[in-house]
C-alpha atoms as an extended CHARMM CRD file, in Angstrom:
* protein
*
       187  EXT
         1         1  MET       CA              0.1750000000        0.0980000000       -0.0310000000  PROA      1               0.0000000000
         2         2  ILE       CA              2.8030000000        2.5110000000        1.0800000000  PROA      2               0.0000000000
         3         3  ARG       CA              5.1280000000        1.5430000000       -1.8860000000  PROA      3               0.0000000000
         4         4  PRO       CA              3.3700000000        3.4400000000       -4.5560000000  PROA      4               0.0000000000
         5         5  LEU       CA              3.4090000000        6.4260000000       -2.4830000000  PROA      5               0.0000000000
         6         6  ASN       CA              7.2830000000        6.4940000000       -2.0860000000  PROA      6               0.0000000000
         7         7  THR       CA              8.0880000000        7.6670000000       -5.5120000000  PROA      7               0.0000000000
         8         8  SER       CA              4.8830000000        8.3950000000       -7.4160000000  PROA      8               0.0000000000
         9         9  GLY       CA              4.2990000000       11.9880000000       -6.2340000000  PROA      9               0.0000000000
        10        10  VAL       CA              0.5290000000       11.2030000000       -5.5540000000  PROA      10              0.0000000000
        11        11  SER       CA             -0.8730000000       12.7760000000       -2.5770000000  PROA      11              0.0000000000
        12        12  LEU       CA             -2.1110000000       10.6580000000        0.3430000000  PROA      12              0.0000000000
        13        13  LYS       CA             -5.7120000000       12.1000000000       -0.2740000000  PROA      13              0.0000000000
        14        14  GLU       CA             -5.4350000000       11.0050000000       -4.0980000000  PROA      14              0.0000000000
        15        15  TYR       CA             -4.1590000000        7.6700000000       -3.1310000000  PROA      15              0.0000000000
        16        16  TRP       CA             -7.0170000000        6.9160000000       -0.6620000000  PROA      16              0.0000000000
        17        17  LYS       CA             -9.6130000000        8.2620000000       -3.2350000000  PROA      17              0.0000000000
        18        18  ASP       CA             -8.3690000000        5.6400000000       -5.6030000000  PROA      18              0.0000000000
        19        19  TYR       CA             -8.1860000000        2.8420000000       -3.0680000000  PROA      19              0.0000000000
        20        20  ASN       CA            -10.8320000000        0.1910000000       -3.0630000000  PROA      20              0.0000000000
        21        21  ILE       CA            -11.7400000000       -3.2650000000       -1.6290000000  PROA      21              0.0000000000
        22        22  LEU       CA            -10.0070000000       -5.0470000000       -4.3570000000  PROA      22              0.0000000000
        23        23  LYS       CA             -6.6350000000       -3.2760000000       -3.7000000000  PROA      23              0.0000000000
        24        24  ASP       CA             -7.3540000000       -4.0390000000        0.0550000000  PROA      24              0.0000000000
        25        25  ILE       CA             -7.8680000000       -7.7270000000       -0.6960000000  PROA      25              0.0000000000
        26        26  ASP       CA             -4.6430000000       -7.7670000000       -2.6400000000  PROA      26              0.0000000000
        27        27  ASN       CA             -2.7380000000       -6.0780000000        0.3420000000  PROA      27              0.0000000000
        28        28  ILE       CA             -4.1730000000       -8.6790000000        2.6750000000  PROA      28              0.0000000000
        29        29  LYS       CA             -3.2040000000      -11.7090000000        0.4580000000  PROA      29              0.0000000000
        30        30  MET       CA              0.4100000000      -10.3920000000        0.0220000000  PROA      30              0.0000000000
        31        31  ALA       CA              0.6830000000       -9.6290000000        3.8190000000  PROA      31              0.0000000000
        32        32  TRP       CA             -0.5200000000      -13.3390000000        4.5860000000  PROA      32              0.0000000000
        33        33  GLU       CA              2.1950000000      -14.6010000000        2.0780000000  PROA      33              0.0000000000
        34        34  GLU       CA              4.9630000000      -12.9640000000        3.9450000000  PROA      34              0.0000000000
        35        35  ILE       CA              4.0110000000      -14.6110000000        7.2910000000  PROA      35              0.0000000000
        36        36  LYS       CA              6.2420000000      -17.6600000000        8.1310000000  PROA      36              0.0000000000
        37        37  PRO       CA              4.8750000000      -20.8240000000        9.7890000000  PROA      37              0.0000000000
        38        38  SER       CA              7.2270000000      -20.3090000000       12.6610000000  PROA      38              0.0000000000
        39        39  CYS       CA              5.6090000000      -16.9810000000       13.3950000000  PROA      39              0.0000000000
        40        40  LEU       CA              2.1920000000      -18.4530000000       13.4840000000  PROA      40              0.0000000000
        41        41  LYS       CA              3.3700000000      -21.3660000000       15.6410000000  PROA      41              0.0000000000
        42        42  GLY       CA              4.9110000000      -18.8430000000       18.1760000000  PROA      42              0.0000000000
        43        43  VAL       CA              1.6770000000      -16.9040000000       18.2480000000  PROA      43              0.0000000000
        44        44  LEU       CA             -0.4320000000      -20.1560000000       18.7560000000  PROA      44              0.0000000000
        45        45  HSD       CA              1.7820000000      -20.9680000000       21.6650000000  PROA      45              0.0000000000
        46        46  LYS       CA              1.1760000000      -17.5710000000       23.1550000000  PROA      46              0.0000000000
        47        47  ILE       CA             -2.6480000000      -17.6070000000       22.9700000000  PROA      47              0.0000000000
        48        48  TRP       CA             -2.7930000000      -21.5640000000       23.6900000000  PROA      48              0.0000000000
        49        49  PRO       CA              0.1230000000      -22.4650000000       25.7950000000  PROA      49              0.0000000000
        50        50  SER       CA             -0.9050000000      -26.1490000000       26.1540000000  PROA      50              0.0000000000
        51        51  SER       CA             -0.7250000000      -26.6520000000       22.5110000000  PROA      51              0.0000000000
        52        52  GLU       CA              1.6060000000      -29.4030000000       21.2010000000  PROA      52              0.0000000000
        53        53  ASN       CA              2.1400000000      -27.6320000000       17.8710000000  PROA      53              0.0000000000
        54        54  TYR       CA              4.7120000000      -25.2260000000       19.3410000000  PROA      54              0.0000000000
        55        55  GLY       CA              8.2180000000      -24.9600000000       18.2140000000  PROA      55              0.0000000000
        56        56  THR       CA              9.9080000000      -28.1090000000       16.6900000000  PROA      56              0.0000000000
        57        57  ASN       CA              8.6190000000      -31.7480000000       16.3540000000  PROA      57              0.0000000000
        58        58  CYS       CA             11.4110000000      -32.8750000000       19.0100000000  PROA      58              0.0000000000
        59        59  GLY       CA              9.8900000000      -33.7290000000       22.3390000000  PROA      59              0.0000000000
        60        60  ASN       CA             12.7130000000      -32.7380000000       24.2840000000  PROA      60              0.0000000000
        61        61  LEU       CA             15.9930000000      -30.6060000000       24.3670000000  PROA      61              0.0000000000
        62        62  ASP       CA             18.3050000000      -33.5670000000       24.6360000000  PROA      62              0.0000000000
        63        63  MET       CA             16.8440000000      -35.2240000000       21.3510000000  PROA      63              0.0000000000
        64        64  LEU       CA             17.1230000000      -31.9340000000       19.5350000000  PROA      64              0.0000000000
        65        65  ILE       CA             20.7530000000      -31.4330000000       20.6640000000  PROA      65              0.0000000000
        66        66  GLU       CA             21.6080000000      -35.0250000000       19.4750000000  PROA      66              0.0000000000
        67        67  GLU       CA             19.8250000000      -34.3710000000       16.2320000000  PROA      67              0.0000000000
        68        68  ILE       CA             21.7030000000      -31.1330000000       15.4220000000  PROA      68              0.0000000000
        69        69  SER       CA             25.1130000000      -32.8470000000       16.2690000000  PROA      69              0.0000000000
        70        70  LYS       CA             24.3300000000      -35.6050000000       13.7900000000  PROA      70              0.0000000000
        71        71  ILE       CA             23.2760000000      -33.1400000000       11.1430000000  PROA      71              0.0000000000
        72        72  ALA       CA             26.4060000000      -31.0390000000       11.7480000000  PROA      72              0.0000000000
        73        73  GLU       CA             28.9720000000      -34.2590000000       11.4820000000  PROA      73              0.0000000000
        74        74  VAL       CA             28.0850000000      -34.2630000000        7.8570000000  PROA      74              0.0000000000
        75        75  GLY       CA             30.0250000000      -30.9120000000        7.1160000000  PROA      75              0.0000000000
        76        76  PHE       CA             32.0240000000      -30.4980000000       10.3320000000  PROA      76              0.0000000000
        77        77  ASP       CA             34.5420000000      -32.6480000000       12.2410000000  PROA      77              0.0000000000
        78        78  ASN       CA             34.4000000000      -33.0900000000       16.0250000000  PROA      78              0.0000000000
        79        79  VAL       CA             30.9070000000      -31.8980000000       16.4950000000  PROA      79              0.0000000000
        80        80  ASP       CA             29.5170000000      -33.5730000000       19.7010000000  PROA      80              0.0000000000
        81        81  PRO       CA             26.3120000000      -32.8550000000       21.9150000000  PROA      81              0.0000000000
        82        82  VAL       CA             28.4530000000      -31.0640000000       24.3730000000  PROA      82              0.0000000000
        83        83  SER       CA             29.7470000000      -28.5150000000       21.9430000000  PROA      83              0.0000000000
        84        84  VAL       CA             26.2350000000      -27.9940000000       20.5490000000  PROA      84              0.0000000000
        85        85  THR       CA             25.0850000000      -27.2750000000       24.2110000000  PROA      85              0.0000000000
        86        86  GLU       CA             27.8090000000      -24.7030000000       24.6900000000  PROA      86              0.0000000000
        87        87  VAL       CA             27.1950000000      -22.9120000000       21.4290000000  PROA      87              0.0000000000
        88        88  SER       CA             23.5380000000      -22.6510000000       22.2450000000  PROA      88              0.0000000000
        89        89  GLU       CA             23.9920000000      -21.5840000000       25.9170000000  PROA      89              0.0000000000
        90        90  SER       CA             26.5670000000      -18.9470000000       24.5950000000  PROA      90              0.0000000000
        91        91  HSD       CA             23.9560000000      -17.3460000000       22.5190000000  PROA      91              0.0000000000
        92        92  SER       CA             21.5010000000      -17.1190000000       25.5510000000  PROA      92              0.0000000000
        93        93  GLN       CA             23.9080000000      -14.7360000000       27.5820000000  PROA      93              0.0000000000
        94        94  PRO       CA             24.1730000000      -11.1400000000       26.9440000000  PROA      94              0.0000000000
        95        95  LEU       CA             27.4970000000       -9.8360000000       25.2680000000  PROA      95              0.0000000000
        96        96  SER       CA             30.1790000000       -8.2060000000       27.4490000000  PROA      96              0.0000000000
        97        97  ASN       CA             31.3770000000       -4.6460000000       26.6510000000  PROA      97              0.0000000000
        98        98  LYS       CA             34.7070000000       -6.3330000000       25.0190000000  PROA      98              0.0000000000
        99        99  GLU       CA             32.7370000000       -8.6010000000       22.9170000000  PROA      99              0.0000000000
       100       100  LEU       CA             30.4720000000       -5.4890000000       21.7600000000  PROA      100             0.0000000000
       101       101  TYR       CA             33.5280000000       -3.5200000000       20.9280000000  PROA      101             0.0000000000
       102       102  ASP       CA             35.1330000000       -6.4070000000       19.0180000000  PROA      102             0.0000000000
       103       103  LEU       CA             31.8350000000       -6.8830000000       16.9570000000  PROA      103             0.0000000000
       104       104  ALA       CA             31.8560000000       -3.2080000000       16.2890000000  PROA      104             0.0000000000
       105       105  GLN       CA             35.3660000000       -3.2690000000       15.0830000000  PROA      105             0.0000000000
       106       106  GLN       CA             34.6970000000       -6.2520000000       12.8420000000  PROA      106             0.0000000000
       107       107  LEU       CA             31.5480000000       -4.5680000000       11.4090000000  PROA      107             0.0000000000
       108       108  THR       CA             33.7880000000       -1.5160000000       10.7400000000  PROA      108             0.0000000000
       109       109  LYS       CA             36.6150000000       -3.5630000000        8.9540000000  PROA      109             0.0000000000
       110       110  ARG       CA             33.7400000000       -5.3300000000        6.8560000000  PROA      110             0.0000000000
       111       111  LYS       CA             32.4770000000       -1.7810000000        5.9260000000  PROA      111             0.0000000000
       112       112  LYS       CA             35.9540000000       -0.7590000000        4.7920000000  PROA      112             0.0000000000
       113       113  GLU       CA             36.4630000000       -3.9370000000        2.8520000000  PROA      113             0.0000000000
       114       114  ASP       CA             32.8210000000       -3.5620000000        1.0890000000  PROA      114             0.0000000000
       115       115  GLU       CA             33.9420000000        0.0620000000        0.1020000000  PROA      115             0.0000000000
       116       116  ASN       CA             37.2400000000       -1.2190000000       -1.2860000000  PROA      116             0.0000000000
       117       117  GLU       CA             35.2460000000       -3.7530000000       -3.2950000000  PROA      117             0.0000000000
       118       118  LYS       CA             33.2020000000       -1.1510000000       -4.6190000000  PROA      118             0.0000000000
       119       119  ASP       CA             36.3550000000        0.9940000000       -5.5350000000  PROA      119             0.0000000000
       120       120  LEU       CA             37.5750000000       -2.0450000000       -7.5150000000  PROA      120             0.0000000000
       121       121  GLY       CA             34.5050000000       -1.8560000000       -9.9250000000  PROA      121             0.0000000000
       122       122  THR       CA             32.2210000000       -4.3470000000       -8.2580000000  PROA      122             0.0000000000
       123       123  LYS       CA             28.8260000000       -3.4160000000       -9.0500000000  PROA      123             0.0000000000
       124       124  GLU       CA             26.1340000000       -3.9770000000       -6.4060000000  PROA      124             0.0000000000
       125       125  MET       CA             22.5430000000       -3.1750000000       -6.2550000000  PROA      125             0.0000000000
       126       126  GLN       CA             21.7380000000       -0.0810000000       -4.1100000000  PROA      126             0.0000000000
       127       127  THR       CA             18.8280000000       -0.2480000000       -1.8860000000  PROA      127             0.0000000000
       128       128  LYS       CA             17.3270000000        3.0810000000       -3.1630000000  PROA      128             0.0000000000
       129       129  ASP       CA             17.6920000000        1.9450000000       -6.7860000000  PROA      129             0.0000000000
       130       130  LEU       CA             16.1340000000       -1.3740000000       -6.0240000000  PROA      130             0.0000000000
       131       131  THR       CA             13.2030000000        0.2520000000       -3.9140000000  PROA      131             0.0000000000
       132       132  ASP       CA             12.4500000000        2.8730000000       -6.7420000000  PROA      132             0.0000000000
       133       133  ILE       CA             12.5440000000        0.1880000000       -9.5340000000  PROA      133             0.0000000000
       134       134  LEU       CA             10.2040000000       -2.2620000000       -7.6160000000  PROA      134             0.0000000000
       135       135  SER       CA              7.8510000000        0.6280000000       -6.6190000000  PROA      135             0.0000000000
       136       136  SER       CA              7.6320000000        1.5810000000      -10.2750000000  PROA      136             0.0000000000
       137       137  ILE       CA              6.8320000000       -1.9900000000      -11.4860000000  PROA      137             0.0000000000
       138       138  ASP       CA              4.1700000000       -2.1190000000       -8.5970000000  PROA      138             0.0000000000
       139       139  MET       CA              2.7560000000        1.0610000000       -9.8950000000  PROA      139             0.0000000000
       140       140  ALA       CA              2.5150000000       -0.2140000000      -13.5770000000  PROA      140             0.0000000000
       141       141  ALA       CA              0.8750000000       -3.4930000000      -12.4160000000  PROA      141             0.0000000000
       142       142  GLU       CA             -1.7030000000       -1.4690000000      -10.4800000000  PROA      142             0.0000000000
       143       143  LYS       CA             -2.3710000000        0.8010000000      -13.3360000000  PROA      143             0.0000000000
       144       144  LEU       CA             -2.7570000000       -2.2540000000      -15.5430000000  PROA      144             0.0000000000
       145       145  CYS       CA             -5.3000000000       -3.6240000000      -12.9010000000  PROA      145             0.0000000000
       146       146  ASP       CA             -7.0930000000       -0.3060000000      -13.0760000000  PROA      146             0.0000000000
       147       147  ILE       CA             -7.6750000000       -0.2030000000      -16.8150000000  PROA      147             0.0000000000
       148       148  ASP       CA             -8.3260000000       -3.8050000000      -17.4360000000  PROA      148             0.0000000000
       149       149  PRO       CA            -11.9190000000       -4.8200000000      -17.2060000000  PROA      149             0.0000000000
       150       150  ASP       CA            -11.2280000000       -8.4920000000      -16.7750000000  PROA      150             0.0000000000
       151       151  TRP       CA            -10.1220000000       -8.5480000000      -13.1410000000  PROA      151             0.0000000000
       152       152  GLU       CA             -8.9230000000      -12.2020000000      -13.0930000000  PROA      152             0.0000000000
       153       153  ARG       CA             -6.5360000000      -11.6520000000      -16.0330000000  PROA      153             0.0000000000
       154       154  SER       CA             -4.9950000000       -8.3850000000      -14.4830000000  PROA      154             0.0000000000
       155       155  SER       CA             -4.7350000000      -10.0120000000      -11.1740000000  PROA      155             0.0000000000
       156       156  ALA       CA             -3.2880000000      -13.1250000000      -12.5280000000  PROA      156             0.0000000000
       157       157  VAL       CA             -0.5590000000      -10.8320000000      -14.4210000000  PROA      157             0.0000000000
       158       158  LYS       CA              0.0010000000       -8.8090000000      -11.2630000000  PROA      158             0.0000000000
       159       159  ARG       CA              0.5530000000      -12.0510000000       -9.1160000000  PROA      159             0.0000000000
       160       160  GLY       CA              2.9640000000      -13.2460000000      -11.9770000000  PROA      160             0.0000000000
       161       161  ILE       CA              4.9010000000      -10.1940000000      -11.9700000000  PROA      161             0.0000000000
       162       162  ARG       CA              5.1390000000      -10.2640000000       -8.0780000000  PROA      162             0.0000000000
       163       163  ASP       CA              6.2910000000      -13.8850000000       -8.3400000000  PROA      163             0.0000000000
       164       164  MET       CA              8.9770000000      -13.3060000000      -10.9250000000  PROA      164             0.0000000000
       165       165  LEU       CA             10.2490000000      -10.2640000000       -8.9080000000  PROA      165             0.0000000000
       166       166  HSD       CA             10.1680000000      -12.1900000000       -5.5660000000  PROA      166             0.0000000000
       167       167  PRO       CA             14.0200000000      -12.6060000000       -5.4640000000  PROA      167             0.0000000000
       168       168  TYR       CA             14.5070000000       -8.9500000000       -5.9450000000  PROA      168             0.0000000000
       169       169  TYR       CA             11.9310000000       -8.3430000000       -3.0840000000  PROA      169             0.0000000000
       170       170  GLU       CA             13.9110000000      -10.7660000000       -0.8540000000  PROA      170             0.0000000000
       171       171  ILE       CA             17.1980000000       -8.9350000000       -1.7190000000  PROA      171             0.0000000000
       172       172  LEU       CA             15.5800000000       -5.6130000000       -0.8540000000  PROA      172             0.0000000000
       173       173  GLN       CA             14.2640000000       -7.0200000000        2.5240000000  PROA      173             0.0000000000
       174       174  GLU       CA             17.7680000000       -8.4300000000        3.4250000000  PROA      174             0.0000000000
       175       175  LYS       CA             19.5240000000       -5.1420000000        2.5180000000  PROA      175             0.0000000000
       176       176  LYS       CA             16.8190000000       -3.0970000000        4.5310000000  PROA      176             0.0000000000
       177       177  LYS       CA             17.3150000000       -5.6600000000        7.5120000000  PROA      177             0.0000000000
       178       178  LYS       CA             21.1870000000       -5.5650000000        7.5150000000  PROA      178             0.0000000000
       179       179  LEU       CA             20.9970000000       -1.8010000000        7.2330000000  PROA      179             0.0000000000
       180       180  LYS       CA             18.6960000000       -1.5820000000       10.3230000000  PROA      180             0.0000000000
       181       181  GLN       CA             20.9890000000       -4.0170000000       12.2690000000  PROA      181             0.0000000000
       182       182  LEU       CA             24.0300000000       -2.1690000000       11.3600000000  PROA      182             0.0000000000
       183       183  THR       CA             22.5930000000        1.1760000000       12.4310000000  PROA      183             0.0000000000
       184       184  LEU       CA             21.3140000000       -0.5230000000       15.6290000000  PROA      184             0.0000000000
       185       185  ILE       CA             24.9060000000       -1.8250000000       16.3600000000  PROA      185             0.0000000000
       186       186  LEU       CA             26.7250000000        1.3280000000       15.5670000000  PROA      186             0.0000000000
       187       187  SER       CA             24.2170000000        3.5370000000       17.5770000000  PROA      187             0.0000000000
């Protein structure tokens, strides 16, 4: 819903005048497609704590740790349940000041390496460019839906376009997520 407003120059009032139930249903459908099953399971556990459909299919933590260590043995040497337990416990503890400082140093180093890569001529998609392009395509698909009297056909085309561009939407979400994490860490 907000994507077309970012670059179109359409006022909010004009946008809402053009907004209808069909567009609302499309927005709801796209929002439901973005919800992951793990999120739904977590919500289910919050509203129905006695539910057995929470988390993983493993009945207890020991079984889960054993399964993780077996899977990890395929690609790594010397993985045992004790080391899996240590790693999982280390992630539940807050970071010390020194660890936070080291993490900030690593991020700064990575940022400098990324800048050096860009200097070497490596072309990378920029978040703003990707946002502008995807927004323009969304607007064009909306206009197509508006002018086509056959709702099923235009809706199928719009879904097809979104499906084809799905990898780019994922890239954009990852870039925004990384940017948000970086700003939180460096703040």
